[in-house]
N, C-alpha and C positions, 0 to 999 in steps of 0.2 A: 932832588925830587924823584919820588917813582914814578914812572909813566907806563900804563896800560894801552895797548894799540891794538884794537881787535877789529875784524871784518866779518861784514854780514853779506853773504851771498859773493864774495870776491876773497881772493887770497891778498893779504897784504905784504908787499914784498919788502926785501930789506933796504931798497932805495926810497920809498916812500915811508917805512920805519923810521929811517933816518931822519929825511925830512921833518916829520912830524915831532919826532922827540927833541931834535936840535932847536927846532922854532919854538916849540910851547915851551921847553925848558927856558930858553930865553927870554922870552917874553914875559912868564909869570915872575922868575926871578927877577927881574927887572924891577918889580913892585915888591916883591916878598922874598927877601932871602932865604927863608927857612920854608919853603912851601912843601906841604908835607905831601900830596898826591894827586894825580890826574888820569883822567880815563878817556881815550879817543875811539869813538865806533865811527867805521865808514861803511857805507851799505850802498849797493848797486839799486837803484831805482828805475821805473820805467823811463823817468826823464834825465837820467844823468846818474849823478852821485850824492851822496847826504853823508856831510860830515858831523856828527856831534861830539861835543868836549864837554866835560865836567871835571873842573879842578878844584881841590882844597886848597887854597894858599895860606891858611890860618886857620887855627882850631875853630871849629863851630860856623864856618864862613864856607858857603858854596858858591861858585861861580858857574855858570852853564851858557852854551852858546852853539849853536848850530848855521848850517849854510848848504845849499844845494847848487851844484853847478854842474857843466859838461864833464870835468875830467875830476878826480881824488884829490889833486895836488890842488886844484883852484876852491874846490869845496873845503877842504882842511882850511887854506888860507884865508876863505871868508869867515868861516866859523871863528878862526883866531883872531881876527881883525875884530869881530864883534866883541870877543873877551878882554882884548888890549883896550878897547875903547872904553867897556864900562869899567876896567880898573883904572884907567886915566881920570876917569869921571869922579869916582869914588875914593881915589887915592887917598886925599888927607883925611876924610871922614873915617875911612877904616882904620888908617893908623890911629887917630885921635880916638876912635872907639876901644880900641885895644890897649892904650897906654892905661895903666894904674888900674884896671877893670877886674875883678873877681871873675873867674869861669865857671864858679861854682853857684851863681846865683839863678840857674835854669831850672826850671820844674821838671822832673821826669816824668814821661806821658807815654803812652802806647798809640801807636797809628796803625790803622786798619784799611786795608784795601777790599773794597765790596764790589761783589760782581755787579756787573752792568743790568738792567732790566732783561728777562729771558723771555722769549716765547714759549718756553715749556711751562704747560699748567701747572705743573706740580710744583716748579718755583713761585710763579705768581702767587698760589695760593698759601705760601709758606710766612709765617708772620713775621720772621727775621731773613733779610736777604743772606745770602751765601758770603762769607768771608774768604777771599783768597789769599790773602797775607796780613802776618801781624808783625809790625818790627818797632823794635824801643826809639823813641825821639826824645827828644828835649824841648820845651816852651820857653824861650829867653825872655830875659827882662830887658827892654827895649824902649827907645822913645819912639814916638811915631815915625819921624825921619829915619832913625836906622830900620825900622820895620820895611818901610818903604824901599830904602837901598838894597836890604837884603832879598826883598820880592825881585826886583829889578836884575841884581846880580846872578841870582839862582834861578831867573827866567821863570819864577814860579807864578801861579795864578792865585793864589791865597798866602799869607802868612798871619798866624795865631800868635799872639805873645802877650806879655804881662808888661803892662803900660807902666813905664818906669815913674811917670808922674802921679797916677793914683792908685797903682797897685792892682788895679782890675785887669781883666783878660779882655783883651781887642784884637780885631781882625782889620787886616786891611787886604785889600783885592782888588783887581784889574777889571775895571767894568767894560761891557761890550763897545762902548764908546770910545773906549782908550784912556778913558781917565781912571784915578784911583779912587777907590771907595776905603770908608773908614768905619768900622761898627765899634762904638765906646758906649757899651751899658751905661757907665756913671753919665753919659751926657744926657741920659733921659730925664734926670730930676731936674735939670734946667729948663727942659721944655714944658714942663705939666706946670709950671708955676704960672 
């Protein structure tokens, strides 16, 4: 597995780099023999250090975790524990999800990052908000449970997917109260009756 370790506002020494690479590799390969890659960013913050881990244990799968602590080793260990907990929780479902499944049933799409509202009067008057970045992405075909699993593993606020049951686009998202919301446009026919 290829591991990229970077520091933000600090120099990552060889000892910390070795600690990160050996522990991350051991944890991810414990669950996935052919893990793809991972990146770790350790940053200095006013209250200590923050470690953010982003790993691709398999094709089309993203696992993310982060933690803050007084020293960089503890921050990394906390983030790694979060990832290990997620992989343990979903281990069987992830393996079952990938068995005998085609990976080409995802719909290619374009993802955009749009600038937040600005105080600049010219930008406020514009009819279209400025686009900061454009990236290719795939909209996978999943069950609702698989979409919730991907949202939890990726530590994402929302996941759009094509529902395997009905073939229509659905969205799952994390609500402010901590629960999961599910938007299913095909369910609106049932409510009208």
